[in-house]
C-alpha positions as CSV (number, residue, x, y, z in Angstrom):
1,M,-14.9,-86.8,159.7
2,N,-17.3,-83.9,159.4
3,D,-16.7,-80.6,157.3
4,Q,-16.8,-77.6,159.7
5,N,-19.1,-74.8,158.4
6,D,-20.9,-73.0,161.2
7,S,-23.2,-71.4,159.3
8,N,-24.3,-74.5,157.3
9,E,-24.5,-77.3,159.6
10,P,-27.7,-78.8,160.2
11,G,-28.9,-77.3,163.5
12,Q,-26.5,-74.7,163.6
13,G,-28.4,-71.6,162.5
14,G,-29.2,-72.3,158.7
15,P,-30.5,-74.9,156.5
16,N,-28.8,-77.4,154.9
17,P,-26.7,-76.2,151.9
18,W,-27.9,-78.9,149.6
19,I,-31.6,-78.0,150.5
20,K,-30.8,-74.4,149.5
21,S,-29.4,-75.4,146.3
22,M,-32.5,-77.5,145.7
23,M,-34.8,-74.8,146.5
24,V,-33.0,-72.3,143.9
25,W,-33.0,-74.4,141.2
26,G,-36.7,-75.6,142.0
27,G,-37.7,-71.9,142.0
28,I,-35.8,-71.6,138.5
29,F,-37.8,-74.6,137.2
30,V,-41.2,-73.2,138.6
31,A,-40.5,-70.1,136.6
32,L,-39.9,-71.8,133.5
33,M,-43.1,-73.8,133.6
34,L,-45.1,-70.7,134.5
35,A,-43.6,-68.8,131.2
36,V,-44.4,-72.0,129.1
37,S,-48.3,-72.2,130.3
38,L,-48.7,-68.5,129.8
39,F,-47.4,-68.8,126.2
40,N,-49.4,-71.8,125.5
41,G,-52.4,-70.9,127.6
42,G,-54.2,-69.1,124.9
43,Q,-53.6,-71.8,122.8
44,Q,-55.0,-74.4,124.9
45,Q,-58.6,-75.0,124.7
46,A,-61.2,-77.3,126.1
47,G,-62.2,-80.2,123.5
48,N,-60.6,-82.7,121.0
49,T,-58.2,-81.5,118.5
50,I,-59.5,-83.1,115.2
51,R,-58.1,-82.4,111.6
52,Y,-59.5,-80.1,109.4
53,S,-60.7,-82.7,106.7
54,D,-62.3,-84.8,109.4
55,F,-64.2,-81.5,110.7
56,R,-65.5,-81.0,107.1
57,D,-66.6,-84.6,106.9
58,K,-68.4,-84.3,110.2
59,V,-70.2,-81.2,109.0
60,A,-71.2,-83.0,105.8
61,A,-72.6,-85.7,107.8
62,G,-74.7,-83.4,110.0
63,Q,-72.7,-84.3,113.1
64,V,-71.8,-80.5,113.9
65,E,-74.4,-78.4,115.9
66,E,-72.4,-74.9,116.3
67,V,-69.1,-73.5,115.5
68,Q,-67.1,-70.4,116.1
69,I,-64.7,-69.3,113.6
70,A,-61.9,-67.6,114.5
71,P,-58.5,-66.5,112.2
72,D,-56.3,-68.9,114.1
73,R,-58.8,-71.6,115.1
74,I,-62.3,-73.1,114.7
75,T,-64.0,-74.4,117.9
76,G,-67.6,-76.1,118.4
77,V,-69.8,-78.5,119.4
78,L,-71.1,-81.9,118.0
79,K,-74.4,-83.0,118.1
80,D,-73.7,-85.2,121.0
81,K,-72.4,-82.1,122.7
82,E,-68.9,-83.1,122.7
83,P,-66.4,-80.0,122.1
84,F,-63.9,-80.0,119.4
85,V,-61.2,-77.5,118.0
86,T,-59.3,-77.5,114.9
87,V,-57.2,-75.3,112.9
88,P,-58.6,-73.7,109.7
89,V,-57.1,-73.9,106.3
90,A,-56.7,-70.2,104.8
91,S,-57.5,-71.1,101.2
92,D,-60.9,-72.8,102.0
93,T,-63.5,-70.3,101.1
94,E,-66.4,-72.5,100.7
95,L,-66.7,-73.4,104.4
96,T,-69.6,-71.0,105.2
97,G,-71.4,-72.4,102.5
98,L,-71.0,-76.1,103.6
99,L,-72.2,-74.9,107.0
100,E,-75.4,-73.4,105.8
101,Q,-76.1,-76.3,103.6
102,N,-75.9,-78.6,106.7
103,S,-78.0,-76.2,109.3
104,V,-74.8,-75.4,111.3
105,T,-74.9,-72.2,113.4
106,Y,-71.7,-70.4,113.0
107,S,-70.4,-67.2,114.5
108,G,-66.9,-65.3,114.2
109,A,-64.6,-65.1,116.8
110,P,-61.6,-62.7,117.5
111,R,-57.9,-63.8,117.6
112,E,-56.9,-64.5,121.0
113,E,-54.4,-62.4,122.3
114,M,-51.9,-62.8,125.4
115,S,-52.7,-60.7,128.4
116,L,-50.5,-57.5,129.2
117,F,-49.2,-59.3,132.4
118,G,-48.2,-62.6,130.4
119,A,-46.4,-60.6,127.4
120,I,-44.4,-58.4,130.1
121,L,-43.5,-61.6,131.7
122,L,-42.3,-63.6,128.7
123,Q,-40.3,-60.6,127.7
124,T,-38.6,-60.2,131.0
125,L,-38.1,-63.6,132.1
126,P,-34.7,-64.3,130.4
127,F,-33.3,-61.2,131.9
128,L,-34.8,-62.3,135.6
129,L,-33.0,-65.7,135.3
130,I,-29.8,-63.9,134.2
131,L,-30.0,-61.8,137.3
132,G,-30.9,-64.5,139.5
133,I,-27.9,-66.7,138.3
134,A,-25.5,-63.9,138.7
135,F,-26.9,-62.8,142.2
136,F,-26.7,-66.6,143.2
137,A,-22.9,-66.7,142.1
138,L,-22.0,-63.3,143.7
139,R,-23.4,-64.4,147.2
140,Q,-21.2,-67.8,146.8
141,V,-18.3,-65.7,146.1
142,Q,-19.0,-63.5,149.1
143,K,-19.3,-66.2,151.5
144,G,-16.5,-68.5,150.2
145,G,-18.8,-70.9,148.7
146,G,-18.0,-74.0,150.6
147,A,-15.2,-76.3,150.0
148,G,-17.6,-78.2,147.7
149,G,-19.2,-75.3,146.2
150,A,-18.8,-74.2,142.7
151,M,-17.0,-71.1,144.0
152,G,-15.3,-72.9,146.8
153,F,-11.7,-73.2,145.1
154,G,-10.1,-71.3,147.9
155,K,-11.8,-72.9,150.8
156,S,-9.6,-75.2,153.1
157,K,-10.4,-78.9,152.8
158,A,-9.5,-79.4,156.6
159,K,-12.1,-81.7,158.4
160,M,-12.7,-81.9,162.0
161,L,-12.0,-85.5,163.6
162,T,-15.1,-86.6,165.7
163,E,-15.5,-89.6,167.8
164,K,-17.9,-90.9,165.2
165,Q,-14.9,-92.5,163.3
166,G,-13.7,-94.4,166.3
167,K,-11.9,-92.8,169.1
168,V,-8.2,-93.8,169.4
169,T,-6.1,-92.8,172.6
170,F,-2.5,-93.4,173.5
171,A,-3.5,-96.8,175.1
172,D,-3.8,-98.1,171.4
173,V,-0.6,-96.7,170.5
174,A,2.5,-99.2,171.4
175,G,6.2,-99.6,170.4
176,I,7.0,-95.9,170.1
177,D,7.1,-94.7,173.9
178,E,9.4,-91.8,173.3
179,A,7.6,-90.4,170.6
180,R,4.3,-90.9,172.5
181,E,5.9,-89.0,175.8
182,E,6.8,-85.9,173.5
183,L,3.4,-85.6,172.1
184,E,1.7,-86.3,175.7
185,E,3.4,-83.1,176.8
186,I,1.5,-81.2,174.2
187,V,-1.7,-82.8,175.2
188,E,-1.0,-81.7,179.0
189,F,-0.2,-78.3,177.8
190,L,-3.7,-77.9,176.0
191,K,-5.3,-79.4,179.2
192,D,-3.6,-77.1,181.8
193,P,-1.6,-74.6,180.2
194,S,-1.2,-72.7,183.5
195,R,1.0,-75.4,184.8
196,F,3.6,-74.6,182.1
197,S,3.1,-70.8,181.5
198,K,3.7,-70.1,185.1
199,L,7.5,-70.8,184.9
200,G,7.6,-69.4,181.4
201,G,7.1,-71.9,179.4
202,Q,5.3,-71.5,175.9
203,I,3.2,-73.9,174.1
204,P,5.2,-75.5,171.0
205,K,4.1,-74.0,167.7
206,G,4.3,-77.2,166.0
207,A,5.8,-80.8,166.0
208,L,7.0,-82.8,162.9
209,L,6.5,-86.6,162.9
210,V,9.4,-88.0,161.1
211,G,9.5,-92.1,160.4
212,S,9.3,-94.8,157.7
213,P,6.1,-95.7,156.1
214,G,3.8,-97.7,158.3
215,T,5.5,-96.7,161.7
216,G,2.4,-95.1,163.2
217,K,2.8,-91.3,162.4
218,T,-0.9,-91.1,161.6
219,L,-2.0,-93.2,164.3
220,L,0.0,-91.1,166.8
221,A,-2.0,-87.9,165.3
222,R,-5.4,-89.7,165.8
223,A,-4.3,-90.4,169.4
224,I,-3.7,-86.9,170.2
225,A,-7.2,-86.1,168.9
226,G,-8.8,-88.7,171.3
227,E,-6.6,-87.2,174.3
228,A,-6.7,-83.8,173.8
229,G,-10.6,-83.0,173.9
230,V,-9.8,-80.3,171.8
231,P,-10.9,-79.5,168.2
232,F,-8.7,-81.6,165.9
233,F,-8.5,-80.6,162.0
234,T,-6.8,-83.0,159.6
235,I,-5.9,-82.3,156.0
236,S,-3.4,-83.9,153.6
237,G,-0.6,-81.9,151.7
238,S,-1.7,-82.8,148.6
239,D,-5.2,-80.8,149.5
240,F,-3.5,-77.7,149.1
241,V,-1.8,-78.2,145.7
242,E,-4.0,-77.1,142.6
243,M,-3.3,-76.1,139.1
244,F,-4.6,-72.8,139.7
245,V,-1.9,-70.2,141.0
246,G,-3.0,-68.8,144.3
247,V,-5.6,-71.3,145.4
248,G,-3.3,-73.3,147.7
249,A,-2.5,-70.4,149.5
250,S,-6.1,-69.1,149.7
251,R,-6.8,-72.5,151.4
252,V,-3.9,-72.3,153.8
253,R,-5.5,-68.8,154.8
254,D,-8.9,-70.4,155.1
255,M,-7.6,-73.1,157.2
256,F,-6.1,-71.0,159.7
257,E,-9.1,-68.9,160.0
258,Q,-11.2,-72.0,160.6
259,A,-8.7,-73.0,163.3
260,K,-8.6,-69.6,165.1
261,K,-12.4,-69.9,165.3
262,N,-12.1,-73.1,167.4
263,A,-8.9,-72.2,169.3
264,P,-7.4,-74.0,171.1
265,C,-7.1,-76.6,168.6
266,I,-4.8,-79.0,166.9
267,V,-4.2,-79.1,162.9
268,F,-2.7,-82.3,161.4
269,I,-0.9,-82.0,158.1
270,D,-0.2,-85.3,156.7
271,E,2.6,-85.9,154.1
272,I,3.5,-82.3,154.3
273,D,6.3,-83.1,151.9
274,A,3.9,-82.6,149.1
275,V,3.5,-78.8,149.7
276,G,6.9,-78.1,151.9
277,R,9.5,-78.8,149.5
278,S,12.7,-76.8,149.2
279,R,12.0,-73.8,147.3
280,G,14.0,-72.8,144.2
281,G,14.9,-76.4,143.2
282,G,12.6,-76.5,140.3
283,L,13.4,-75.6,136.7
284,G,10.5,-73.5,136.0
285,N,9.4,-70.0,137.7
286,S,9.8,-69.9,141.3
287,N,6.8,-68.2,141.9
288,D,4.6,-71.2,141.3
289,E,1.5,-72.3,142.7
290,R,3.5,-74.9,145.5
291,E,6.1,-72.4,146.4
292,Q,3.0,-69.5,147.1
293,T,1.3,-72.3,149.3
294,L,4.5,-72.9,151.2
295,N,5.1,-69.0,151.9
296,Q,1.5,-68.6,153.0
297,L,2.0,-71.7,155.3
298,L,5.2,-70.1,156.7
299,V,3.5,-66.7,157.3
300,E,0.5,-68.3,158.9
301,M,2.9,-70.4,161.2
302,D,5.0,-67.7,162.6
303,G,4.3,-64.3,160.8
304,F,3.5,-61.0,162.1
305,E,0.2,-62.1,163.5
306,A,0.5,-64.7,166.3
307,N,-1.7,-67.8,165.9
308,E,-2.3,-68.4,169.5
309,G,-3.6,-71.9,170.5
310,I,-3.0,-73.3,167.0
311,I,-0.6,-76.3,167.2
312,I,0.5,-77.7,163.8
313,I,1.5,-81.3,163.9
314,A,2.6,-82.6,160.7
315,A,4.0,-86.2,159.3
316,T,6.2,-87.2,156.7
317,N,8.7,-89.8,155.7
318,R,10.9,-87.3,153.5
319,P,12.3,-84.9,156.0
320,D,15.4,-84.2,153.9
321,V,13.5,-82.8,151.4
322,L,11.8,-80.0,153.6
323,D,12.4,-76.3,153.2
324,P,14.7,-75.0,156.1
325,A,12.6,-72.3,156.9
326,L,9.9,-75.0,157.7
327,L,12.0,-76.7,160.2
328,R,13.4,-73.9,162.1
329,P,12.1,-73.3,165.4
330,G,8.9,-71.2,165.9
331,R,7.6,-73.2,163.3
332,F,8.1,-76.8,163.9
333,D,9.5,-76.7,167.5
334,R,9.8,-80.3,167.8
335,Q,11.0,-82.9,165.4
336,V,9.6,-86.4,166.6
337,V,11.4,-89.4,165.3
338,V,8.9,-92.2,164.8
339,P,11.2,-95.4,164.4
340,I,10.7,-99.0,163.5
341,P,10.1,-100.6,166.7
342,D,12.5,-103.1,168.5
343,I,11.5,-106.3,169.8
344,E,10.0,-105.0,173.0
345,G,7.8,-102.7,171.0
346,R,7.0,-105.3,168.3
347,E,5.6,-107.2,171.1
348,K,3.5,-104.5,172.5
349,I,2.0,-103.9,168.9
350,L,1.4,-107.4,168.5
351,D,-0.6,-107.4,171.9
352,V,-2.5,-104.5,170.6
353,H,-3.5,-106.0,167.4
354,M,-4.0,-109.6,168.8
355,K,-6.9,-108.2,171.0
356,K,-9.3,-108.4,168.2
357,V,-8.4,-112.0,167.1
358,P,-9.4,-115.4,169.1
359,L,-5.9,-117.0,169.7
360,A,-5.1,-120.5,170.5
361,P,-3.1,-121.2,173.6
362,D,0.3,-121.9,171.8
363,V,0.4,-118.4,170.4
364,N,3.4,-116.7,171.9
365,P,3.9,-112.7,170.8
366,R,7.3,-112.6,172.2
367,T,8.2,-115.7,169.7
368,I,6.7,-113.9,166.8
369,A,8.3,-110.4,167.7
370,R,11.8,-112.1,167.9
371,G,11.2,-113.6,164.5
372,T,9.9,-110.2,162.5
373,P,13.1,-107.9,162.9
374,G,12.4,-104.7,160.9
375,F,8.7,-104.8,160.6
376,S,6.6,-101.8,161.2
377,G,3.6,-101.4,163.1
378,A,1.7,-101.7,159.6
379,D,3.7,-104.7,158.8
380,L,2.6,-106.4,162.2
381,A,-1.1,-105.4,161.8
382,N,-1.0,-107.0,158.4
383,L,0.7,-110.1,159.9
384,V,-1.9,-110.6,162.4
385,N,-4.6,-110.0,159.8
386,E,-3.2,-112.7,157.6
387,A,-3.0,-115.2,160.1
388,A,-6.7,-114.9,161.1
389,L,-7.5,-115.0,157.2
390,L,-5.3,-118.0,157.0
391,A,-7.2,-119.5,159.9
392,A,-10.6,-118.8,158.5
393,R,-9.6,-120.3,155.3
394,R,-8.8,-123.5,157.3
395,N,-12.0,-123.6,158.7
396,K,-10.7,-123.0,162.3
397,R,-11.8,-121.2,165.3
398,L,-8.8,-120.1,166.7
399,V,-5.7,-118.4,165.3
400,A,-3.0,-120.9,166.0
401,M,1.0,-120.5,166.0
402,R,1.2,-122.2,162.6
403,E,-1.0,-119.7,160.9
404,F,1.3,-116.8,162.3
405,E,4.3,-118.7,161.1
406,D,2.7,-119.4,157.6
407,A,1.5,-115.7,157.5
408,K,5.0,-114.4,158.1
409,D,6.5,-116.5,155.5
410,K,4.0,-115.1,152.9
411,V,4.7,-111.4,154.3
412,M,8.4,-111.9,154.1
413,M,9.0,-114.1,151.1
414,G,5.5,-113.8,148.9
415,S,2.7,-116.3,148.5
416,E,3.5,-119.7,147.2
417,R,2.9,-120.5,143.8
418,R,2.5,-124.2,143.3
419,S,0.7,-124.0,140.2
420,M,3.8,-123.4,138.2
421,V,5.3,-126.1,136.5
422,M,9.2,-126.6,136.3
423,T,11.0,-129.5,134.5
424,D,13.5,-131.5,136.5
425,D,16.6,-129.7,135.0
426,E,14.9,-126.4,136.5
427,K,14.1,-127.7,139.9
428,K,17.5,-129.3,140.3
429,M,19.3,-125.7,139.0
430,T,17.0,-124.0,141.5
431,A,18.0,-126.6,144.3
432,Y,21.6,-126.1,143.8
433,H,21.3,-122.3,143.7
434,E,19.6,-122.1,146.8
435,A,21.7,-124.5,148.8
436,G,24.9,-122.6,147.5
437,H,23.4,-119.6,149.4
438,A,22.6,-121.7,152.3
439,L,26.1,-123.3,152.4
440,V,28.0,-120.1,152.1
441,S,26.0,-118.5,154.6
442,L,26.9,-121.4,157.2
443,N,30.6,-120.7,156.7
444,E,30.4,-116.9,157.0
445,E,30.7,-116.3,160.8
446,A,29.0,-112.8,160.4
447,S,26.4,-113.9,158.4
448,D,22.7,-113.9,159.9
449,P,21.3,-117.3,160.7
450,I,19.1,-119.0,158.0
451,H,15.4,-118.9,158.8
452,K,14.2,-121.1,156.0
453,A,15.0,-122.3,152.6
454,T,12.8,-123.2,149.8
455,I,12.5,-124.1,146.3
456,I,8.8,-123.5,146.1
457,P,8.1,-120.3,143.9
458,R,7.3,-117.3,146.1
459,G,6.3,-114.0,144.8
460,R,8.8,-113.1,142.0
461,A,11.3,-115.7,143.0
462,L,11.8,-119.5,142.0
463,G,13.4,-120.0,145.2
464,M,14.6,-118.3,148.4
465,V,16.9,-118.5,151.2
466,M,15.5,-116.2,154.0
467,R,18.2,-115.3,156.8
468,L,17.0,-113.4,160.0
469,P,19.1,-111.5,162.4
470,E,19.3,-112.7,166.0
471,R,18.7,-109.1,167.5
472,D,17.8,-105.9,166.1
473,N,20.7,-104.3,164.2
474,Y,21.1,-100.5,163.8
475,S,24.2,-100.5,162.1
476,Y,26.2,-103.1,160.1
477,H,30.2,-104.0,160.2
478,R,32.4,-104.2,157.3
479,D,32.9,-108.0,158.5
480,K,29.0,-108.3,157.9
481,M,29.0,-106.8,154.4
482,H,31.7,-108.8,153.3
483,A,29.5,-111.9,154.4
484,N,26.6,-110.6,152.8
485,L,28.6,-110.1,149.5
486,A,29.8,-114.1,149.5
487,V,26.3,-115.1,150.2
488,A,24.9,-113.1,147.3
489,M,27.4,-114.9,145.2
490,G,26.9,-118.6,146.7
491,G,23.9,-119.1,144.1
492,R,25.8,-118.2,141.2
493,V,29.0,-119.8,142.2
494,A,27.0,-123.2,142.7
495,E,25.6,-123.2,139.3
496,E,29.2,-122.6,137.7
497,I,30.5,-125.6,140.0
498,I,27.7,-128.1,139.3
499,F,26.5,-127.2,135.6
500,G,29.5,-125.4,134.3
501,H,30.4,-122.4,132.9
502,D,27.9,-122.3,129.8
503,K,24.7,-123.5,131.9
504,V,25.0,-120.5,134.1
505,S,21.6,-119.1,134.3
506,S,20.1,-115.6,134.6
507,G,18.7,-116.7,138.0
508,A,21.3,-114.6,139.9
509,S,20.4,-111.1,138.7
510,S,19.0,-109.9,141.7
511,D,22.0,-111.2,143.6
512,I,24.2,-109.5,141.2
513,Q,22.2,-106.3,141.9
514,Y,22.2,-106.4,145.5
515,A,26.0,-107.3,145.5
516,T,26.8,-104.1,143.1
517,N,24.6,-101.6,145.3
518,L,26.2,-102.9,148.5
519,A,29.7,-102.6,146.9
520,R,29.1,-99.2,145.8
521,N,27.8,-98.1,149.0
522,M,30.7,-99.4,150.9
523,V,33.0,-97.4,148.1
524,T,31.5,-94.1,147.7
525,K,29.2,-93.7,151.1
526,W,30.7,-95.4,154.0
527,G,34.6,-95.2,153.5
528,M,35.3,-98.9,153.3
529,S,37.8,-98.9,150.5
530,D,41.6,-98.5,151.5
531,K,42.5,-97.1,148.1
532,L,39.9,-94.1,148.3
533,G,39.7,-93.6,152.0
534,P,37.0,-92.5,154.1
535,L,35.5,-89.9,151.8
536,Q,32.0,-89.5,150.3
537,Y,32.0,-89.8,146.7
538,E,28.2,-90.1,146.0
539,E,25.2,-87.8,146.8
540,Q,21.4,-88.1,146.4
541,Q,20.0,-85.2,144.4
542,E,16.3,-84.6,143.4
543,G,15.5,-85.9,140.0
544,Y,14.2,-84.1,136.8
545,L,11.4,-81.5,137.8
546,G,11.8,-82.9,141.5
547,M,10.4,-86.6,140.5
548,G,12.3,-89.0,142.4
549,Q,15.8,-89.1,143.4
550,T,19.0,-89.8,141.8
551,S,22.4,-90.6,142.7
552,R,25.3,-88.4,141.5
553,T,28.9,-89.5,141.7
554,M,31.3,-86.8,142.4
555,G,35.1,-86.8,141.4
556,S,37.4,-86.7,138.5
557,A,37.4,-89.2,135.4
558,E,40.4,-91.1,137.3
559,T,38.2,-91.1,140.6
560,N,35.4,-92.6,138.9
561,K,37.5,-95.2,137.4
562,L,39.4,-95.9,140.5
563,I,35.7,-96.2,142.3
564,D,34.5,-98.6,139.6
565,S,37.8,-100.6,140.1
566,E,37.2,-101.0,143.7
567,I,33.6,-102.1,143.3
568,R,34.8,-104.8,141.0
569,K,37.3,-105.9,143.4
570,L,34.8,-106.1,146.4
571,V,32.6,-108.4,144.2
572,D,35.2,-110.3,142.9
573,D,36.6,-111.2,146.2
574,A,33.4,-112.4,147.3
575,H,32.8,-114.6,144.6
576,K,36.1,-116.0,145.6
577,R,35.3,-116.6,149.2
578,A,32.1,-118.3,148.0
579,T,33.9,-120.4,145.4
580,D,36.5,-121.5,148.1
581,V,33.7,-122.5,150.3
582,L,31.8,-124.6,147.5
583,Q,34.4,-126.3,146.2
584,G,35.7,-127.2,149.7
585,Q,32.5,-128.8,150.8
586,E,31.0,-129.9,147.4
587,D,29.6,-133.1,148.8
588,K,27.7,-131.0,151.3
589,L,26.2,-129.0,148.6
590,H,25.0,-132.2,146.9
591,V,23.5,-133.5,150.3
592,L,21.6,-130.0,150.9
593,A,20.5,-129.7,147.2
594,L,18.9,-133.1,147.0
595,A,17.4,-132.6,150.4
596,M,15.6,-129.4,149.0
597,L,14.6,-131.5,146.0
598,E,12.9,-134.0,148.2
599,Y,11.3,-131.9,151.1
600,E,11.1,-128.5,149.0
601,T,11.3,-126.2,152.2
602,L,13.8,-126.7,155.3
603,T,14.0,-124.6,158.2
604,G,17.3,-123.3,159.4
605,K,17.4,-126.2,162.4
606,E,17.0,-128.8,159.6
607,I,19.7,-127.4,157.6
608,D,22.1,-127.3,160.8
609,E,20.9,-131.1,161.4
610,L,21.5,-132.3,157.9
611,M,25.1,-130.5,157.9
612,E,26.0,-132.0,161.1
613,T,24.5,-135.9,160.7
614,G,23.8,-136.0,157.1
615,K,20.3,-137.2,158.1
616,L,17.0,-135.5,158.4
617,E,14.3,-136.2,161.0
618,R,10.9,-135.1,160.5
619,P,8.4,-136.4,163.3
620,D,5.5,-135.0,161.7
621,E,5.4,-137.1,158.6
622,P,2.8,-139.8,158.3
623,S,5.1,-142.6,158.6
624,G,6.2,-141.2,162.0
625,P,9.6,-140.4,163.1
626,V,12.3,-141.3,160.6
627,A,16.0,-140.8,160.1
628,R,16.2,-140.6,156.4
629,P,19.6,-140.2,154.9
630,V,19.9,-137.8,151.9
631,G,22.5,-137.9,149.3
632,G,23.8,-139.8,146.2
633,S,23.7,-138.6,142.6
634,S,20.1,-139.7,141.9
635,I,17.4,-136.7,142.0
636,P,14.6,-137.6,144.1
637,K,11.1,-136.7,142.4
638,A,9.6,-133.8,144.2
639,G,6.3,-134.5,146.0
640,K,4.2,-131.8,143.7
641,R,4.8,-130.5,140.4
642,F,5.4,-126.5,140.4
643,G,7.6,-123.8,139.0
644,G,8.0,-122.6,135.3
645,S,9.8,-119.3,134.9
646,D,8.4,-116.2,134.0
647,E,11.5,-114.8,135.6
648,G,13.6,-116.9,133.5
649,A,15.8,-118.4,136.3
650,P,16.0,-119.3,139.6
651,A,15.7,-116.5,142.1
652,G,18.5,-115.1,144.4
653,A,19.1,-115.0,148.2
């Protein structure tokens, strides 16, 4: 990206600003050196400078041929024709006698005075330097100073996107077809405005891209830049914000002035919520820097002066905090939602990123897309990159399906921490905790299928049961929420049944937190409490001084007490459902836990097979296909030592 400055671009009618600054400071340095030379010029004489005592010794030794005596110096020539200079001592009144005794020719010389020109220059040089610096600063202020100049506080930091950074087109954007189509229309309008204007249509003033982080909002903006063929300025919302009041508004004005000179053009403001938050929400003076900047942006987008040919495209993942005046038609005419891609979109996104990776024949993007529900475009790009890094670490020439599966586990569950060392008791508790989650999930019809269960520490968890939906979900039903609550309680209940009340660990902390939050949302937001009815009892609000969001429960003291009672009832019911399942199938709980202790990681298919037959077949083991019964009261030794607990307990679901 290149800064736009018509008068300062190399080859654009003027020298480079950096070269101009170097020339100015070089001139000041030369002037200073000239002044020093003029000041010291009269004192710098040809010849070696010697001490006065050495000079007297040389006279006494007959080595001096001739001297000239001035009030401030003595110069002369030795017998060997070498010149010298020394500084006299005023109290030495016997020098002339010493010179006559040794037949040295001597004469007087006047004090050397500075020339009239040098004296005038020496007196006026400080004033000339002050005037020169003041003139330079005034000139910088008059022309704006440039975004990086000393006086460039009010200059816009918008940069023009060029093809040097790698051209991106709509062909590189996949999985968000509806959003792309709406923005393609803007590009077509810029290329052929008459096609729309002859029917009375007007070009949109702005488009707001709304979506979760990583869904491709900035990538869409870069694709517009690559397709439109018009100047494309990009800036972040935080670039407007300064601690000096008025600087942000000045930068907004300067940005639109640059855009007018290059119209028709597109201006992309990333993370506009940094400057576009609702006004009047703070505790301080409402006329602060951010609100002044927002007011200027509103006027420039749709005020008395029309900015024809300037299209503003902005991106945010916090549309709820934006000022309503910013979202009205005439400013942001379109709000384009950039969603999390569905399975078809994920497959297309994977195809785009896999073009850069050498793939093995067994790689199937459809299978990977089916196993990554909820992944954004950035998550999928990271998945492909992790798979490529794993293949390189394993010294492979191609990236196979195994690398993609391992990369998926790493992204979803975190990296394995096999260096941790756990005691047998800790491993046993972790195995029963995760087996409890898995067994309750198998007995809840509305629960998602199990993808993988492991007691290998990953990320911040000492064990994990990962469940994946069979298809993309856009809403959740009451029965699925109750199932999720029961599954969350499964680990805690398994510990209570197997180890007793006094040996229950803190490993269910994340499960309890998840269950409490889900139950609170069911009661206060989603109207799933029969006693409280379909009413909202909780709302989001900005935190102190706009920092983050907090929840506020609405209602009387009796209502809040009833809310707490209903939340407790939901969690207690889930605890009872999990208890009924695990007490009724305690033998299967032992089988599953002991299998996890032996194999450490089980897939969903292996867990299903184990629950149906009591046996587990693994054809890829070194001894060949086996049908190994798992069960009994003994605890098999795990193949590798791992685990110790900074977390203090086995982890949750």
